[in-house]
N, C-alpha and C positions, 0 to 999 in steps of 0.2 A: 078270520084269521085261519091259517092252515092248521090242520090237525098234525100233531107230532107223531111221526112214524119212527119207532126205535131202530137203531142201526146196530149191526154186530159190533161189540165191544163197548157199547153204551152202558154206563152204570145208571140204573133206573130205580125209582121207587114205585111199587105197585100196592094197591089197596088190598088188604086181606080182611076178612070178617070172621074172627074167632068166635064171636057170639052175635046174636041178632041185633043187639043194641050197641055194638062196639066195632069201630073200624080202626085198623092199624096200618101203618105203611111198612112194607118189607123191602129192603134194598136187594137188588139182584143184578147180575151181569147178563146181557143179551148175548147169546151164542149163535142164534140162527141167522141165516143170510138175509140181507136186506130185501131181496126179491120176494122171499117167503112172507116177510112182514107186510110188504106192500100189497100182495096179492090176497092174503087171507085175513089180515087184521090180528093175526096171532103172532106170538113170538116165543121162542124157546129160551128159557132163562135158567140160571143157576142162582139160588138164593144166597144171600150173604149174612153171616152171623158175626157177632162181635167177639165171641169167645174162641180162643185157640184150643183145639182138642188134639193136636199132634196126629191128625189123621192123614194118610198119604194122599187122599183125594180132596184135600182142602188146600187152597191156594191163597196166600197172603196178598193183600192189596197194599202197595207201598203208600206212604203218606203223601198227601197233596193231590189227590185225585177225586175229591168230593165225597168219598165214602171210606170209612175205616172198617177193617174186618177181614174175614176169610171167606172166600168163595167155596161153597159146598157143591163141588162138581158131582158128587154121588147123589144129589137130590135134584137133578135136572128135571124140568117140567115145561109143558106148553101152557101159555096163558093168553087170554083174550085181552089184548092191550087196551082197547077202548072200555070194556067192562071193568077192567081193573084200574082205570084212571092212571096209566102209566105216565110218569113224567121223568125227564132226564135230570140226573144229578151230576154227571161228569162222564169222563171216558177213562177206560182202563188202559194202561200202557200195553203196547203191542206185544211185549214179552209175556205179560200176564195172560193175554188173550190166547197167545200161541200155546202157552203151557196148559191152559184149560182145555183147549181144543185137542191137544195131544192126549191128555188123559181121557177125554171123551172118545177119541178115536180108538185108544187101546181097550177101553171098556166095551164099546159097542161093535167094533169090527174086527 
């Protein structure tokens, strides 16, 4: 079976290990380009939290897309997709992806 390669706009679950004997799944939005993921096995993601904090860098995910919550654009990070056991949960609406990328563009460039 082919290995899943995350695509920009995918809502994914990745494994995090807060303690040596405990694994949790963290939802996230993939924001890096597909070519980057294919070439490196890494992906750049913004984690998703369930709690709304009225923060200007947090973007709400509309209902019906496989994940509920708020994209934490200010906590962007690169992760190893294979090592984190990334699996697809759904796809973010294009308008949400565009809003997240616009915030990243304003912050980084």
